[in-house]
LUMLOFI-29032 format. One line per 8 residues: number of its first residue (from 0); their letters; for each residue x, y, z of C-alpha. Coordinates in Angstrom, 1 decimal, padded with zeros to 4 digits. Layout:
BEGIN
NUM> a> X:Y:Z | ...
% end
This chain:
BEGIN
0> mktldlqe> 054.3:084.7:101.1 | 053.6:086.4:104.4 | 054.9:089.9:104.8 | 056.6:090.5:108.1 | 055.9:093.7:110.0 | 058.7:095.9:111.2 | 058.5:094.7:114.8 | 058.8:091.1:113.8
8> irkqldgi> 061.8:091.9:111.6 | 063.5:093.7:114.4 | 062.8:090.8:116.7 | 064.5:088.4:114.3 | 067.5:090.8:114.0 | 067.8:090.9:117.7 | 068.0:087.2:117.8 | 070.7:087.1:115.1
16> dremvalf> 072.7:089.8:116.9 | 072.7:087.7:120.2 | 074.0:084.8:118.2 | 076.7:087.0:116.6 | 077.8:088.4:119.9 | 078.1:084.9:121.4 | 080.1:083.7:118.4 | 082.3:086.8:118.6
24> etrmelcr> 083.1:086.1:122.2 | 084.1:082.5:121.2 | 086.3:083.9:118.5 | 088.0:086.3:120.9 | 088.7:083.4:123.3 | 090.4:081.6:120.4 | 092.4:084.7:119.7 | 093.6:084.7:123.3
32> kvaeykig> 094.9:081.2:122.8 | 096.6:082.3:119.5 | 098.3:085.0:121.5 | 099.5:082.5:124.1 | 100.9:080.3:121.3 | 102.7:083.3:119.7 | 104.1:084.4:123.1 | 105.5:080.9:123.6
40> tgkpvydg> 107.0:080.6:120.1 | 108.0:084.3:119.6 | 106.0:084.6:116.4 | 104.8:088.1:115.4 | 101.1:088.9:115.8 | 100.7:090.4:112.3 | 100.6:087.8:109.5 | 099.6:089.7:106.4
48> ereqqkid> 099.6:086.6:104.1 | 097.3:084.7:106.5 | 094.9:087.6:106.8 | 094.7:088.0:103.0 | 094.0:084.3:102.7 | 091.1:084.7:105.2 | 089.7:087.7:103.4 | 089.8:085.8:100.1
56> avtgmveg> 088.1:082.8:101.7 | 085.2:084.7:103.3 | 084.5:086.9:100.3 | 084.2:083.8:098.2 | 081.3:082.6:100.4 | 078.9:085.3:099.2 | 077.6:086.5:095.9 | 077.5:090.0:094.5
64> eflkqavk> 079.9:092.9:094.8 | 078.1:094.7:097.6 | 078.1:091.6:099.9 | 081.7:090.8:099.0 | 082.9:094.3:099.9 | 080.7:094.2:103.1 | 082.1:090.9:104.2 | 085.7:092.1:103.5
72> elftqmmt> 085.2:095.2:105.7 | 083.5:093.1:108.5 | 086.4:090.6:108.7 | 089.1:093.3:108.3 | 087.6:095.0:111.4 | 087.4:091.7:113.3 | 091.0:090.8:112.5 | 092.1:094.3:113.5
80> isrnyqyk> 090.4:093.9:116.8 | 092.0:090.4:117.2 | 095.5:091.8:116.6 | 095.0:094.5:119.1 | 093.7:092.0:121.6 | 096.8:089.9:121.0 | 099.1:092.9:121.5 | 097.4:093.6:124.8
88> qmaesgfq> 097.9:089.9:125.9 | 101.6:090.1:124.9 | 102.1:093.4:126.8 | 100.5:091.9:129.9 | 103.1:089.1:129.5 | 106.0:091.5:129.5 | 106.5:092.0:125.8 | 107.2:095.7:125.0
96> tehtfkpv> 108.2:097.7:121.9 | 112.0:098.0:122.0 | 113.4:101.5:122.1 | 116.6:103.1:123.3 | 114.9:106.1:125.0 | 115.8:106.8:128.7 | 113.6:108.8:131.1 | 115.1:111.8:132.9
104> knlalaga> 113.8:114.2:135.5 | 114.9:117.2:133.5 | 116.8:118.0:130.3 | 120.4:119.0:130.7 | 120.2:122.7:129.8 | 122.9:124.3:131.9 | 125.9:125.3:129.8 | 124.4:123.9:126.7
112> rvvyqgve> 125.4:125.1:123.2 | 122.4:125.8:121.1 | 122.3:126.2:117.3 | 119.6:127.8:115.1 | 119.3:128.5:111.4 | 119.6:132.0:110.0 | 121.0:135.1:111.6 | 120.3:137.1:114.8
120> gayshgaa> 116.8:138.5:114.7 | 115.3:135.4:112.9 | 112.3:133.8:114.4 | 114.4:130.7:115.1 | 116.6:132.9:117.2 | 113.6:134.2:119.1 | 112.4:130.7:119.7 | 115.9:129.7:121.0
128> lkyfgpea> 115.8:132.7:123.4 | 112.3:131.9:124.6 | 113.2:128.2:125.5 | 116.8:128.5:126.7 | 116.8:132.1:128.0 | 119.0:135.1:127.2 | 122.0:133.7:129.0 | 122.2:130.6:126.8
136> slyhvatw> 125.1:130.0:124.5 | 123.5:130.5:121.1 | 125.0:130.5:117.6 | 123.7:130.3:114.1 | 124.3:128.4:110.8 | 123.2:129.0:107.3 | 120.7:126.1:106.8 | 118.4:123.8:108.8
144> ddamkeve> 120.5:120.9:107.4 | 123.6:122.5:108.9 | 121.9:122.9:112.3 | 121.0:119.1:112.4 | 124.5:118.3:111.4 | 125.9:120.4:114.2 | 123.9:118.3:116.8 | 124.6:114.9:115.2
152> egradyav> 128.4:115.6:115.0 | 128.4:116.8:118.6 | 129.3:120.5:118.1 | 125.9:121.6:119.5 | 123.9:120.1:122.3 | 120.6:121.3:120.9 | 119.1:122.6:117.7 | 116.0:124.7:117.3
160> lpienssa> 113.9:124.1:114.1 | 110.5:125.2:113.0 | 108.2:122.3:112.2 | 104.8:123.8:111.6 | 102.9:127.1:111.4 | 099.3:127.7:112.4 | 098.5:129.4:109.0 | 101.1:128.1:106.5
168> gavtdnyd> 101.1:124.4:107.7 | 104.0:122.0:108.0 | 107.6:122.9:107.3 | 108.0:119.9:105.1 | 111.8:120.2:104.5 | 112.3:119.7:108.2 | 110.3:116.6:108.3 | 112.7:115.2:105.7
176> llmkyhny> 115.6:116.2:107.9 | 114.1:114.2:110.8 | 114.8:111.1:108.6 | 118.2:112.2:107.3 | 119.7:112.6:110.8 | 119.4:110.5:113.9 | 118.6:113.4:116.3 | 115.6:113.2:118.7
184> iaaetflt> 112.9:115.7:119.7 | 113.4:116.5:123.4 | 111.0:119.5:123.7 | 109.0:122.0:121.8 | 108.2:125.7:122.1 | 105.7:128.1:120.5 | 106.4:131.5:119.2 | 103.8:134.1:118.0
192> vnhallgl> 104.7:135.4:114.6 | 104.1:139.1:114.0 | 105.4:140.2:110.6 | 106.2:143.9:109.6 | 107.2:145.5:106.3 | 110.7:146.9:106.9 | 112.6:149.4:104.8 | 115.6:151.7:104.9
200> pnartedi> 115.3:154.8:107.1 | 114.7:156.9:104.0 | 112.3:154.5:102.3 | 108.6:155.3:101.6 | 105.9:152.6:101.1 | 104.9:154.1:097.7 | 108.5:153.6:096.4 | 108.7:149.9:097.2
208> rtvfshpq> 109.2:147.6:094.2 | 110.8:144.4:095.7 | 110.0:142.5:098.9 | 112.2:139.8:100.3 | 111.3:137.2:102.9 | 111.1:133.5:103.7 | 108.5:131.7:101.5 | 106.2:131.0:104.5
216> almqcsef> 106.4:134.6:105.7 | 105.4:135.7:102.2 | 102.5:133.3:102.3 | 101.4:134.4:105.7 | 101.3:138.0:104.5 | 099.9:137.3:101.1 | 096.7:139.3:101.5 | 098.7:142.5:102.3
224> lnanrqwk> 101.4:141.9:099.7 | 099.1:140.8:096.9 | 097.1:144.0:097.3 | 100.3:145.8:096.0 | 100.6:144.2:092.6 | 103.6:146.3:091.6 | 105.7:144.6:094.3 | 107.9:141.7:093.2
232> qisventa> 108.1:139.0:095.9 | 111.5:137.2:096.3 | 112.1:134.3:098.6 | 115.3:134.1:100.7 | 116.5:131.7:103.5 | 114.7:133.4:106.4 | 113.1:136.7:107.5 | 116.2:138.1:109.3
240> vaakkvle> 118.3:137.4:106.2 | 115.8:139.5:104.2 | 116.2:142.4:106.7 | 120.0:142.1:106.5 | 119.9:142.1:102.7 | 117.8:145.3:102.6 | 120.3:147.0:104.9 | 123.4:145.9:103.0
248> egdpsqaa> 122.1:146.7:099.5 | 120.9:150.1:100.5 | 118.2:150.3:097.9 | 115.1:152.3:099.2 | 112.9:150.5:096.7 | 113.5:147.2:098.6 | 111.7:146.0:101.7 | 111.7:142.9:103.9
256> vaseiage> 109.0:141.0:105.7 | 110.4:140.3:109.1 | 109.9:140.9:112.8 | 110.1:144.4:114.3 | 112.9:143.0:116.5 | 114.9:142.3:113.3 | 114.1:145.8:112.1 | 115.6:147.3:115.3
264> lyglkvls> 118.6:145.0:115.1 | 119.4:146.1:111.5 | 118.4:149.7:111.8 | 115.3:149.5:109.5 | 112.1:151.5:109.6 | 108.7:149.9:110.1 | 106.7:150.8:107.0 | 103.7:148.8:108.1
272> ssinhnkn> 103.3:146.7:111.2 | 101.4:143.4:111.8 | 100.8:142.6:108.1 | 100.2:138.9:108.5 | 096.5:138.2:108.0 | 096.2:135.7:110.8 | 096.8:137.7:113.9 | 097.0:134.5:116.0
280> nttrfiil> 099.8:133.2:113.7 | 102.0:130.8:115.7 | 105.0:128.7:114.8 | 105.8:125.5:116.6 | 109.6:124.9:117.1 | 111.1:121.5:118.1 | 114.2:121.2:120.3 | 116.5:118.4:119.0
288> tkeavyre> 119.3:116.6:120.7 | 121.6:113.7:119.9 | 120.6:111.8:123.1 | 117.5:109.6:123.1 | 116.0:110.9:126.3 | 112.6:112.0:127.4 | 111.3:113.8:130.5 | 109.4:111.6:132.9
296> daqkisls> 106.4:113.9:132.6 | 106.5:114.0:128.7 | 103.0:113.9:127.2 | 103.6:113.9:123.4 | 105.2:111.4:121.1 | 106.3:111.9:117.5 | 106.9:108.9:115.3 | 107.2:108.0:111.6
304> felphksg> 106.4:104.9:109.6 | 106.0:103.8:106.0 | 103.1:101.9:104.5 | 102.5:099.9:101.3 | 100.5:101.5:098.6 | 097.3:099.6:099.0 | 093.7:100.2:100.0 | 093.1:100.3:103.7
312> slynilsn> 096.7:100.3:104.9 | 096.5:103.7:106.6 | 093.2:102.9:108.2 | 094.5:099.7:109.6 | 097.6:101.2:111.1 | 095.6:104.1:112.7 | 093.3:101.5:114.3 | 096.2:100.8:116.7
320> fiyngvnm> 095.6:104.2:118.2 | 091.8:103.8:118.2 | 091.7:100.5:120.0 | 094.2:101.5:122.6 | 092.5:104.8:123.4 | 095.5:106.9:122.2 | 094.7:110.4:121.0 | 096.3:111.6:117.8
328> fmiesrpi> 097.2:115.2:117.5 | 098.6:115.4:114.0 | 099.4:113.4:110.8 | 101.5:114.5:107.9 | 102.7:112.6:104.9 | 105.8:112.9:102.7 | 106.7:111.1:099.5 | 109.5:108.5:099.9
336> pgrnweyr> 112.4:109.4:097.6 | 112.9:106.9:094.8 | 109.6:105.1:095.5 | 106.8:106.5:093.4 | 103.4:106.8:095.1 | 104.7:105.5:098.4 | 104.6:107.7:101.5 | 106.2:108.1:104.9
344> ffvdiegn> 103.8:109.3:107.6 | 104.6:111.5:110.6 | 102.3:111.3:113.5 | 102.1:113.1:116.9 | 100.2:111.3:119.6 | 099.3:111.9:123.2 | 101.2:109.8:125.8 | 104.4:108.7:127.4
352> lshasvqn> 106.6:105.8:126.4 | 106.1:104.2:129.8 | 102.3:103.9:129.2 | 100.9:100.5:128.5 | 098.4:101.8:126.0 | 101.2:103.6:124.0 | 103.3:100.4:124.2 | 100.5:098.4:122.7
360> alkgisee> 099.9:100.9:119.9 | 103.5:101.2:119.0 | 103.9:097.4:119.0 | 101.1:097.1:116.4 | 102.5:099.9:114.2 | 106.0:098.4:114.3 | 104.7:095.0:113.1 | 102.1:096.2:110.6
368> grnmrilg> 104.0:099.2:109.1 | 107.6:099.5:107.9 | 110.6:101.3:109.3 | 108.8:102.8:112.3 | 110.9:105.3:114.2 | 110.2:107.0:117.5 | 111.3:110.6:116.9 | 110.9:111.8:120.4
376> ny> 108.8:111.9:123.6 | 108.4:115.4:125.1
% end
């Protein structure tokens, strides 16, 4: 048998590739006709049962596990491209993802009542002041859940909640609250976090035995705190609550990790400043409202969706962003209560609900995923 040299092999591959491209073009033309049919009949683009039948059929045409897996991946990709092409055709025919959001020039901030969790001096209080200004009508509640309830039941116009920190990561409890309540993200603001160790006016660092703070603040200052092994670290609702607790209990062996502003507010002494190890530590806060509105110049969208627990489901859903040129900023997962090993995903993407590319991506996710919710465009 004659042995082919490398150039001859490449020449034959080039010929096969030309044939494959021509066949692919023919296939995509047929996909366009499928889209026309589905537009006319109102059938959804995604048909999971049909796609699985196709995968089973083509993998049955080859022998060996390697080729079976390779053919499966090849046709999965082609069907993903086909779906996105069909979504594009449907969008051009006027089909859009249904949503209740209304565009506005500006958010209604004048005279708004704003709720935050904790007490005065908490970082949430600082974030509210930063976004709404010192003249805003601010008030506080005990928990993040309470803050969301205040908005949903109409007692507050806006709530300010932390959603992620640059060093400690996501505030996972608040992702769960986005599902529990039907409030919408209308804006975001960022606050630099600078923790201090605060004690009573007569306290000395060498006498400290107990340190109170929010769990994330303790984590953000772990290098400093863990260097003092005699200190017992105790979690409380937030950093300002920790400062208030130290003042009220009057024990010089107790200290709080909180902002220096909280220290001034509660008459505490700064025992050590800037104790968080990440000096660029920043927390992102979201501004929530009951109204499904978005600014016309909004450039970020938050959404959630659920996926079945099977191989490739996340990859396939994210392809809707890839093929529509939509940039993804963040993805976070949370377990779905009562459904073992199934997850809800939270995603932030770049774009505006009026953009065609975003419409196409959301159309695909709504059909291929489960329980998709647009959480806000801001």
